[in-house]
N, CA, C and O atoms as a MOPAC input file, in Angstrom:
PM7 MOZYME 1SCF
protein

 N    -50.80300 1     4.03200 1    49.13300 1
 C    -49.82500 1     3.39000 1    49.98900 1
 C    -48.72100 1     4.36900 1    50.39000 1
 O    -48.29900 1     4.38400 1    51.54600 1
 N    -48.25800 1     5.17500 1    49.45500 1
 C    -47.18700 1     6.12800 1    49.75000 1
 C    -47.66000 1     7.14600 1    50.77700 1
 O    -46.93600 1     7.46700 1    51.72000 1
 N    -48.89300 1     7.66100 1    50.59000 1
 C    -49.43600 1     8.63200 1    51.54100 1
 C    -49.55000 1     8.06100 1    52.94900 1
 O    -49.25400 1     8.74700 1    53.92800 1
 N    -49.97200 1     6.82200 1    53.04900 1
 C    -50.08100 1     6.17300 1    54.36100 1
 C    -48.71200 1     6.04000 1    55.02000 1
 O    -48.57100 1     6.25700 1    56.22300 1
 N    -47.70400 1     5.68000 1    54.22100 1
 C    -46.35900 1     5.50100 1    54.76900 1
 C    -45.76300 1     6.83000 1    55.23400 1
 O    -45.12300 1     6.90000 1    56.28300 1
 N    -45.97900 1     7.87800 1    54.44300 1
 C    -45.47400 1     9.20700 1    54.83600 1
 C    -46.13700 1     9.64100 1    56.13100 1
 O    -45.45900 1    10.08800 1    57.05600 1
 N    -47.47100 1     9.51300 1    56.20700 1
 C    -48.20400 1     9.91600 1    57.41100 1
 C    -47.75900 1     9.11100 1    58.63300 1
 O    -47.66200 1     9.65700 1    59.73200 1
 N    -47.49200 1     7.82900 1    58.44900 1
 C    -47.05200 1     6.99100 1    59.57000 1
 C    -45.66900 1     7.39800 1    60.07000 1
 O    -45.39500 1     7.33600 1    61.26800 1
 N    -44.80600 1     7.81100 1    59.15700 1
 C    -43.44200 1     8.17400 1    59.54600 1
 C    -43.34400 1     9.55300 1    60.19800 1
 O    -42.67800 1     9.70600 1    61.22200 1
 N    -43.99900 1    10.55200 1    59.61800 1
 C    -43.80900 1    11.91200 1    60.13000 1
 C    -44.93800 1    12.39400 1    61.04300 1
 O    -44.81000 1    13.42500 1    61.70200 1
 N    -46.04700 1    11.64400 1    61.08100 1
 C    -47.18300 1    11.94500 1    61.95700 1
 C    -47.59900 1    13.43100 1    61.90200 1
 O    -47.58600 1    14.11800 1    62.92400 1
 N    -47.96900 1    13.92200 1    60.70200 1
 C    -48.35700 1    15.33300 1    60.57700 1
 C    -49.76300 1    15.58000 1    61.12100 1
 O    -50.56800 1    14.65300 1    61.21600 1
 N    -50.05400 1    16.81600 1    61.47200 1
 C    -51.41800 1    17.18300 1    61.86600 1
 C    -52.32200 1    17.23800 1    60.64000 1
 O    -53.50800 1    16.92000 1    60.71800 1
 N    -51.74900 1    17.64700 1    59.50000 1
 C    -52.49100 1    17.72900 1    58.25200 1
 C    -51.54500 1    17.40600 1    57.10900 1
 O    -50.41800 1    17.89900 1    57.07100 1
 N    -52.00300 1    16.57300 1    56.17200 1
 C    -51.18400 1    16.21000 1    55.01800 1
 C    -52.09600 1    16.07700 1    53.81100 1
 O    -53.12400 1    15.40200 1    53.87300 1
 N    -51.72000 1    16.72000 1    52.71100 1
 C    -52.47900 1    16.59600 1    51.46300 1
 C    -51.50000 1    16.31900 1    50.33300 1
 O    -50.51900 1    17.04000 1    50.15200 1
 N    -51.78300 1    15.25700 1    49.57100 1
 C    -50.95800 1    14.87200 1    48.43500 1
 C    -51.88900 1    14.69100 1    47.23500 1
 O    -52.92600 1    14.03500 1    47.33700 1
 N    -51.51200 1    15.27600 1    46.10500 1
 C    -52.30500 1    15.10500 1    44.88800 1
 C    -51.39600 1    14.86000 1    43.70300 1
 O    -50.33300 1    15.47100 1    43.59100 1
 N    -51.80600 1    13.98100 1    42.83000 1
 C    -51.06800 1    13.70400 1    41.60100 1
 C    -52.04900 1    13.54100 1    40.46000 1
 O    -53.04900 1    12.83400 1    40.58800 1
 N    -51.76500 1    14.19300 1    39.34400 1
 C    -52.68900 1    14.17900 1    38.21400 1
 C    -51.90300 1    13.93300 1    36.93200 1
 O    -50.97900 1    14.68200 1    36.61400 1
 N    -52.26700 1    12.88800 1    36.19900 1
 C    -51.58600 1    12.53900 1    34.95700 1
 C    -52.59500 1    12.40100 1    33.83500 1
 O    -53.72400 1    11.95800 1    34.04700 1
 N    -52.17800 1    12.78200 1    32.64600 1
 C    -52.98100 1    12.60800 1    31.44100 1
 C    -52.16200 1    11.77000 1    30.45800 1
 O    -51.54400 1    12.31600 1    29.54300 1
 N    -52.15400 1    10.46300 1    30.63900 1
 C    -51.34500 1     9.60800 1    29.77600 1
 C    -51.97100 1     9.44400 1    28.39600 1
 O    -53.09200 1     9.89000 1    28.15600 1
 N    -51.25400 1     8.81600 1    27.51600 1
 C    -51.78300 1     8.53200 1    26.18400 1
 C    -53.04600 1     7.69300 1    26.30200 1
 O    -53.16200 1     6.84500 1    27.18700 1
 N    -53.97900 1     7.93600 1    25.41000 1
 C    -55.22400 1     7.18700 1    25.42500 1
 C    -56.36900 1     7.97700 1    26.03000 1
 O    -57.52200 1     7.55300 1    25.95500 1
 N    -56.06600 1     9.12500 1    26.62900 1
 C    -57.11200 1    10.01000 1    27.13500 1
 C    -57.75100 1     9.61300 1    28.44800 1
 O    -58.77000 1    10.19400 1    28.82200 1
 N    -57.20300 1     8.65900 1    29.15700 1
 C    -57.77900 1     8.26200 1    30.43700 1
 C    -56.91800 1     8.85600 1    31.54900 1
 O    -55.76600 1     8.45600 1    31.71700 1
 N    -57.46500 1     9.80900 1    32.31300 1
 C    -56.65900 1    10.44700 1    33.35300 1
 C    -56.48300 1     9.54200 1    34.57000 1
 O    -57.30300 1     8.66500 1    34.84500 1
 N    -55.40300 1     9.78000 1    35.27900 1
 C    -55.14200 1     9.08600 1    36.53600 1
 C    -55.02100 1    10.17200 1    37.60500 1
 O    -54.08000 1    10.96500 1    37.58300 1
 N    -55.96200 1    10.20600 1    38.52600 1
 C    -55.97600 1    11.20900 1    39.58600 1
 C    -55.79400 1    10.51600 1    40.92900 1
 O    -56.57100 1     9.63500 1    41.29600 1
 N    -54.76500 1    10.92100 1    41.65300 1
 C    -54.49300 1    10.37700 1    42.98000 1
 C    -54.61200 1    11.50800 1    43.99100 1
 O    -54.07700 1    12.59600 1    43.77900 1
 N    -55.30600 1    11.25300 1    45.08000 1
 C    -55.48700 1    12.27900 1    46.10000 1
 C    -55.55500 1    11.60100 1    47.45100 1
 O    -56.24100 1    10.59300 1    47.62500 1
 N    -54.83100 1    12.17100 1    48.41100 1
 C    -54.84400 1    11.63600 1    49.77800 1
 C    -54.77200 1    12.80100 1    50.74000 1
 O    -53.94500 1    13.69900 1    50.58000 1
 N    -55.62500 1    12.78700 1    51.72500 1
 C    -55.60600 1    13.84200 1    52.74100 1
 C    -55.82800 1    13.20200 1    54.09900 1
 O    -56.68100 1    12.32900 1    54.25900 1
 N    -55.05300 1    13.64600 1    55.06700 1
 C    -55.22000 1    13.16700 1    56.43800 1
 C    -55.44700 1    14.35400 1    57.35300 1
 O    -54.92500 1    15.44100 1    57.10600 1
 N    -56.20000 1    14.15700 1    58.37900 1
 C    -56.46400 1    15.21500 1    59.34700 1
 C    -57.35100 1    16.31600 1    58.78400 1
 O    -57.78400 1    16.26400 1    57.63300 1
 N    -57.60900 1    17.30800 1    59.62100 1
 C    -58.40800 1    18.46100 1    59.20800 1
 C    -57.49600 1    19.63900 1    58.91700 1
 O    -56.45900 1    19.81500 1    59.55800 1
 N    -57.89800 1    20.44300 1    57.93900 1
 C    -57.14000 1    21.62500 1    57.57800 1
 C    -57.13600 1    22.59700 1    58.76300 1
 O    -58.20400 1    23.00200 1    59.22100 1
 N    -55.96300 1    22.97700 1    59.26600 1
 C    -55.90700 1    23.94800 1    60.36100 1
 C    -56.53400 1    25.28400 1    59.94300 1
 O    -56.44500 1    25.66900 1    58.77800 1
 N    -57.15600 1    25.98100 1    60.87200 1
 C    -57.86400 1    27.22100 1    60.57800 1
 C    -56.96100 1    28.30000 1    60.00500 1
 O    -57.41500 1    29.09900 1    59.18600 1
 N    -55.71500 1    28.35000 1    60.40200 1
 C    -54.81700 1    29.42200 1    59.97000 1
 C    -53.97600 1    29.06200 1    58.74500 1
 O    -53.01200 1    29.76100 1    58.43300 1
 N    -54.33600 1    27.96500 1    58.04100 1
 C    -53.56300 1    27.53100 1    56.87100 1
 C    -54.39300 1    27.71900 1    55.60400 1
 O    -55.55200 1    27.30900 1    55.54000 1
 N    -53.78300 1    28.34500 1    54.59900 1
 C    -54.42400 1    28.52200 1    53.30500 1
 C    -53.87200 1    27.48900 1    52.33900 1
 O    -52.65600 1    27.35900 1    52.20200 1
 N    -54.74200 1    26.75700 1    51.67200 1
 C    -54.33100 1    25.76600 1    50.68900 1
 C    -54.80100 1    26.26100 1    49.32500 1
 O    -56.00500 1    26.40500 1    49.11300 1
 N    -53.88800 1    26.52500 1    48.39800 1
 C    -54.28000 1    27.03800 1    47.08500 1
 C    -54.99700 1    25.98300 1    46.25100 1
 O    -54.88100 1    24.78400 1    46.50300 1
 N    -55.74100 1    26.45500 1    45.25300 1
 C    -56.38400 1    25.56200 1    44.30500 1
 C    -55.30000 1    24.74900 1    43.60600 1
 O    -54.21800 1    25.26800 1    43.33400 1
 N    -55.57500 1    23.49500 1    43.31600 1
 C    -54.55400 1    22.64600 1    42.71700 1
 C    -54.37700 1    22.91400 1    41.22900 1
 O    -53.43100 1    22.41100 1    40.62200 1
 N    -55.26600 1    23.69300 1    40.63500 1
 C    -55.08200 1    24.11800 1    39.25000 1
 C    -55.22000 1    23.00400 1    38.22600 1
 O    -54.58900 1    23.05100 1    37.17100 1
 N    -56.03500 1    22.00900 1    38.52500 1
 C    -56.23200 1    20.90600 1    37.59700 1
 C    -57.60900 1    21.05400 1    36.96300 1
 O    -58.62700 1    21.05500 1    37.65500 1
 N    -57.62700 1    21.17800 1    35.63600 1
 C    -58.91000 1    21.31100 1    34.93500 1
 C    -59.70200 1    20.00100 1    35.02100 1
 O    -59.11300 1    18.92100 1    34.99200 1
 N    -61.03000 1    20.09100 1    35.12700 1
 C    -61.83100 1    18.87400 1    35.14800 1
 C    -61.66900 1    18.09000 1    33.84700 1
 O    -61.48100 1    18.67600 1    32.78100 1
 N    -61.74200 1    16.79700 1    33.93900 1
 C    -61.61900 1    15.94300 1    32.76300 1
 C    -62.89000 1    16.04900 1    31.93500 1
 O    -63.99100 1    15.88300 1    32.46000 1
 N    -62.74200 1    16.32800 1    30.63600 1
 C    -63.90800 1    16.53100 1    29.77200 1
 C    -64.20700 1    15.33600 1    28.87500 1
 O    -65.06700 1    15.42900 1    27.99900 1
 N    -63.53500 1    14.24600 1    29.07100 1
 C    -63.78500 1    13.06300 1    28.25900 1
 C    -63.18900 1    13.19300 1    26.87300 1
 O    -62.45700 1    14.13500 1    26.56900 1
 N    -63.51400 1    12.25000 1    26.06700 1
 C    -62.98700 1    12.26900 1    24.68800 1
 C    -63.76000 1    13.26300 1    23.86200 1
 O    -64.98800 1    13.31800 1    23.91200 1
 N    -63.01600 1    14.05800 1    23.09200 1
 C    -63.60700 1    15.16200 1    22.39300 1
 C    -64.07300 1    14.91400 1    21.03700 1
 O    -64.58900 1    15.82300 1    20.38600 1

């Protein structure tokens, strides 16, 4: 909902939002929203989030 509201207000050509949480209990919450296509001249770095490996 937040990503939709931001995109509606500022009308960007490209928007990417990511949120990653590891709360107690070991169940991750991953939020990701992207609008539009990545422009050819824009570099987007890796988000640096390790894959979830489940309970160990």
